[in-house]
GULUM-746268 format. One record per residue (C-alpha): residue number from 1; residue in three letters; x, y, z. Coordinates in steps of 0.001 Angstrom, whole numbers, plus 500000, padded with zeros to 6 digits. Layout:
// residues N
NODE, gufi, drenfi, xx, yy, zz
NODE, NUM, ala, X, Y, Z
...
//
This chain:
// residues 226
NODE, gufi, drenfi, xx, yy, zz
NODE, 1, unk, 501836, 485644, 522703
NODE, 2, unk, 503154, 484700, 519254
NODE, 3, unk, 501239, 487397, 517346
NODE, 4, unk, 502831, 490355, 519197
NODE, 5, unk, 506275, 488840, 518616
NODE, 6, unk, 505566, 488424, 514906
NODE, 7, unk, 504365, 492014, 514655
NODE, 8, unk, 507412, 493300, 516547
NODE, 9, unk, 509798, 491342, 514334
NODE, 10, unk, 508078, 492422, 511117
NODE, 11, unk, 508126, 496107, 511965
NODE, 12, unk, 511849, 496104, 512672
NODE, 13, unk, 512763, 493732, 509844
NODE, 14, unk, 510802, 495601, 507167
NODE, 15, unk, 512082, 499002, 508310
NODE, 16, unk, 515676, 497735, 508253
NODE, 17, unk, 515203, 496185, 504826
NODE, 18, unk, 513736, 499327, 503243
NODE, 19, unk, 516428, 501504, 504812
NODE, 20, unk, 519104, 499365, 503167
NODE, 21, unk, 517187, 499107, 499902
NODE, 22, unk, 516318, 502787, 499436
NODE, 23, unk, 519388, 503794, 497329
NODE, 24, unk, 518708, 501015, 494795
NODE, 25, unk, 514943, 500644, 495151
NODE, 26, unk, 513749, 502335, 491967
NODE, 27, unk, 516445, 500762, 489800
NODE, 28, unk, 515747, 497264, 491069
NODE, 29, unk, 511953, 497398, 490915
NODE, 30, unk, 512254, 498565, 487300
NODE, 31, unk, 514572, 495652, 486519
NODE, 32, unk, 512060, 493242, 488083
NODE, 33, unk, 509041, 494651, 486203
NODE, 34, unk, 507359, 495744, 489437
NODE, 35, unk, 503780, 496593, 488524
NODE, 36, unk, 501831, 497457, 491697
NODE, 37, unk, 502265, 501233, 491428
NODE, 38, unk, 501248, 501247, 487762
NODE, 39, unk, 498204, 499074, 488481
NODE, 40, unk, 496974, 501297, 491309
NODE, 41, unk, 497499, 504436, 489213
NODE, 42, unk, 495563, 502945, 486275
NODE, 43, unk, 492660, 502097, 488577
NODE, 44, unk, 492734, 505330, 490584
NODE, 45, unk, 492922, 507942, 487841
NODE, 46, unk, 489564, 507154, 486162
NODE, 47, unk, 487926, 507241, 489596
NODE, 48, unk, 489384, 510687, 490245
NODE, 49, unk, 488164, 511898, 486863
NODE, 50, unk, 484668, 510538, 487521
NODE, 51, unk, 484449, 512175, 490937
NODE, 52, unk, 485735, 515447, 489434
NODE, 53, unk, 486676, 516915, 492807
NODE, 54, unk, 488650, 520146, 493028
NODE, 55, unk, 492190, 519255, 494106
NODE, 56, unk, 491203, 516352, 496371
NODE, 57, unk, 493448, 515283, 499236
NODE, 58, unk, 494915, 511878, 498424
NODE, 59, unk, 496663, 509796, 501068
NODE, 60, unk, 499395, 507504, 499736
NODE, 61, unk, 499962, 504969, 502493
NODE, 62, unk, 503420, 503441, 502333
NODE, 63, unk, 504461, 506131, 499857
NODE, 64, unk, 508039, 504847, 499730
NODE, 65, unk, 510027, 506752, 497115
NODE, 66, unk, 506875, 508189, 495541
NODE, 67, unk, 506568, 506020, 492416
NODE, 68, unk, 502771, 505845, 492683
NODE, 69, unk, 502272, 509384, 493977
NODE, 70, unk, 504257, 510786, 491047
NODE, 71, unk, 501900, 509185, 488531
NODE, 72, unk, 498837, 510566, 490307
NODE, 73, unk, 500367, 514023, 490711
NODE, 74, unk, 501369, 514198, 487036
NODE, 75, unk, 497915, 513166, 485824
NODE, 76, unk, 495344, 514887, 488063
NODE, 77, unk, 495342, 518167, 490049
NODE, 78, unk, 495443, 517029, 493667
NODE, 79, unk, 497101, 517386, 497048
NODE, 80, unk, 499103, 514414, 498295
NODE, 81, unk, 499956, 513397, 501830
NODE, 82, unk, 502337, 510475, 502170
NODE, 83, unk, 502867, 508169, 505128
NODE, 84, unk, 505802, 505804, 505506
NODE, 85, unk, 507912, 504439, 508352
NODE, 86, unk, 511268, 504591, 506561
NODE, 87, unk, 512983, 507967, 506538
NODE, 88, unk, 515395, 506990, 503767
NODE, 89, unk, 512559, 506084, 501392
NODE, 90, unk, 510665, 509276, 502224
NODE, 91, unk, 513788, 511337, 501553
NODE, 92, unk, 513628, 510168, 497942
NODE, 93, unk, 509915, 511012, 497811
NODE, 94, unk, 510607, 514450, 499285
NODE, 95, unk, 513076, 515219, 496504
NODE, 96, unk, 510233, 514855, 493995
NODE, 97, unk, 508498, 517872, 495593
NODE, 98, unk, 505022, 516514, 494896
NODE, 99, unk, 503668, 515862, 498405
NODE, 100, unk, 501957, 518523, 500481
NODE, 101, unk, 503061, 516618, 503568
NODE, 102, unk, 505236, 513575, 504301
NODE, 103, unk, 504894, 511998, 507733
NODE, 104, unk, 506884, 509217, 509347
NODE, 105, unk, 504177, 506845, 510532
NODE, 106, unk, 503737, 503112, 511090
NODE, 107, unk, 500597, 502735, 508988
NODE, 108, unk, 499776, 499348, 510499
NODE, 109, unk, 499942, 500552, 514097
NODE, 110, unk, 499793, 504327, 514558
NODE, 111, unk, 496738, 506538, 514258
NODE, 112, unk, 497273, 508292, 510949
NODE, 113, unk, 497826, 512061, 511325
NODE, 114, unk, 494931, 512780, 508971
NODE, 115, unk, 491564, 514287, 509879
NODE, 116, unk, 488407, 512183, 509784
NODE, 117, unk, 486559, 512237, 506441
NODE, 118, unk, 489169, 514496, 504833
NODE, 119, unk, 490503, 512369, 501963
NODE, 120, unk, 489056, 512096, 498501
NODE, 121, unk, 491035, 508887, 497995
NODE, 122, unk, 493426, 506538, 499775
NODE, 123, unk, 495955, 504681, 497631
NODE, 124, unk, 498539, 502059, 498501
NODE, 125, unk, 500746, 499922, 496274
NODE, 126, unk, 502892, 497037, 497461
NODE, 127, unk, 502228, 497539, 501164
NODE, 128, unk, 499751, 494747, 501869
NODE, 129, unk, 502256, 491904, 501805
NODE, 130, unk, 504198, 493488, 504677
NODE, 131, unk, 501121, 493763, 506918
NODE, 132, unk, 500263, 491066, 509445
NODE, 133, unk, 496521, 490456, 509998
NODE, 134, unk, 496434, 492961, 512863
NODE, 135, unk, 498321, 495547, 510829
NODE, 136, unk, 496096, 494983, 507803
NODE, 137, unk, 492922, 495497, 509810
NODE, 138, unk, 494355, 498702, 511263
NODE, 139, unk, 495189, 499901, 507735
NODE, 140, unk, 491617, 499245, 506593
NODE, 141, unk, 490072, 500816, 509690
NODE, 142, unk, 492154, 503964, 509308
NODE, 143, unk, 491350, 504149, 505598
NODE, 144, unk, 487644, 504062, 506432
NODE, 145, unk, 488120, 506781, 509052
NODE, 146, unk, 489934, 509301, 506850
NODE, 147, unk, 487938, 508797, 503643
NODE, 148, unk, 485080, 511064, 502697
NODE, 149, unk, 481714, 509411, 502166
NODE, 150, unk, 481761, 507188, 499065
NODE, 151, unk, 485429, 508018, 498432
NODE, 152, unk, 487572, 505127, 497168
NODE, 153, unk, 490390, 503086, 498630
NODE, 154, unk, 492613, 501521, 495954
NODE, 155, unk, 495298, 499068, 497031
NODE, 156, unk, 497120, 495846, 496210
NODE, 157, unk, 497724, 492723, 498232
NODE, 158, unk, 499336, 489330, 497737
NODE, 159, unk, 496699, 486597, 497321
NODE, 160, unk, 496940, 483188, 498951
NODE, 161, unk, 495073, 480073, 497860
NODE, 162, unk, 493021, 478018, 500284
NODE, 163, unk, 495187, 475724, 502407
NODE, 164, unk, 498290, 477571, 501189
NODE, 165, unk, 500816, 478832, 503717
NODE, 166, unk, 499951, 482479, 504284
NODE, 167, unk, 503059, 483690, 506102
NODE, 168, unk, 506448, 483066, 504519
NODE, 169, unk, 509991, 484046, 505402
NODE, 170, unk, 511784, 485999, 502693
NODE, 171, unk, 515514, 486559, 502578
NODE, 172, unk, 517061, 488898, 500023
NODE, 173, unk, 520225, 490936, 499644
NODE, 174, unk, 518633, 493881, 501506
NODE, 175, unk, 517542, 491774, 504469
NODE, 176, unk, 514991, 489269, 505705
NODE, 177, unk, 511353, 489794, 506631
NODE, 178, unk, 507939, 488119, 506570
NODE, 179, unk, 505539, 488143, 503635
NODE, 180, unk, 501807, 487889, 504337
NODE, 181, unk, 499300, 486533, 501830
NODE, 182, unk, 495526, 486628, 502207
NODE, 183, unk, 492707, 484560, 500790
NODE, 184, unk, 490387, 486789, 498746
NODE, 185, unk, 487422, 485824, 500924
NODE, 186, unk, 489281, 486867, 504064
NODE, 187, unk, 490261, 490174, 502499
NODE, 188, unk, 486643, 490907, 501628
NODE, 189, unk, 485558, 490025, 505169
NODE, 190, unk, 488144, 492424, 506580
NODE, 191, unk, 486909, 495200, 504298
NODE, 192, unk, 483369, 494702, 505570
NODE, 193, unk, 484585, 494675, 509163
NODE, 194, unk, 486162, 498090, 508573
NODE, 195, unk, 482923, 499443, 507118
NODE, 196, unk, 484212, 499534, 503543
NODE, 197, unk, 482109, 498434, 500566
NODE, 198, unk, 483837, 496317, 497928
NODE, 199, unk, 483465, 497758, 494438
NODE, 200, unk, 486006, 495788, 492438
NODE, 201, unk, 488275, 492834, 493165
NODE, 202, unk, 490539, 492266, 490185
NODE, 203, unk, 492018, 488981, 489019
NODE, 204, unk, 495634, 488167, 489902
NODE, 205, unk, 498370, 489853, 487884
NODE, 206, unk, 502163, 489578, 487915
NODE, 207, unk, 503591, 491825, 490609
NODE, 208, unk, 507265, 491157, 489876
NODE, 209, unk, 509190, 488928, 487498
NODE, 210, unk, 512741, 488217, 488600
NODE, 211, unk, 515803, 487487, 486463
NODE, 212, unk, 515602, 483758, 487242
NODE, 213, unk, 512029, 483631, 485914
NODE, 214, unk, 510346, 483389, 489311
NODE, 215, unk, 507475, 485752, 490026
NODE, 216, unk, 504659, 486565, 492399
NODE, 217, unk, 501112, 487803, 491950
NODE, 218, unk, 499128, 490742, 493238
NODE, 219, unk, 495431, 491453, 493302
NODE, 220, unk, 493909, 494915, 493300
NODE, 221, unk, 490903, 496074, 495290
NODE, 222, unk, 488716, 499129, 494987
NODE, 223, unk, 486489, 499760, 497995
NODE, 224, unk, 484433, 502723, 499152
NODE, 225, unk, 483797, 504348, 502503
NODE, 226, unk, 480211, 504238, 503735
//
């Protein structure tokens, strides 16, 4: 009974928070040295070059304001479809005029409006920490469904150490919500459950550094569809 309540709360809390945050989002993440989008772009672009596909379809899941998608679009000829559940964030992304399609979608619950085996890559930066275990597994399952054979999924998540509390309550000026961390071993098990093959699991790196000196880590994963 508790899990559905947690999922319900998180969906509404995160959507409310991002709606409030959208006008200041890009300014504040720059001030806090937010690095997830840059890290995913650095990992994704060499993979795109190696695959050398002609204008591949790339799904940016949790596209937000388009920080990651912009880097991909500027660096490699591609078509981008973006999914997000916050209209205000997607409005900023739409103004960039880089996405072939932007769709309001709860990526941790809804079936993604993308055809099976149609994507040359799935990317996601800074979404994992907002996904409960059920939402995360749905994200991985849908990634596996829409990816072409051997096409990569590149995403970040917030690592948790063994015996460390994995769900924490965060309260900021834009609102409160839950943050979910995952042990690396659990993340790899969930990838396998979705039918994804792990190709690279990078060491922790600083995801944000705040003005008071506090920070949090991310890890980056590259996996492939079977």
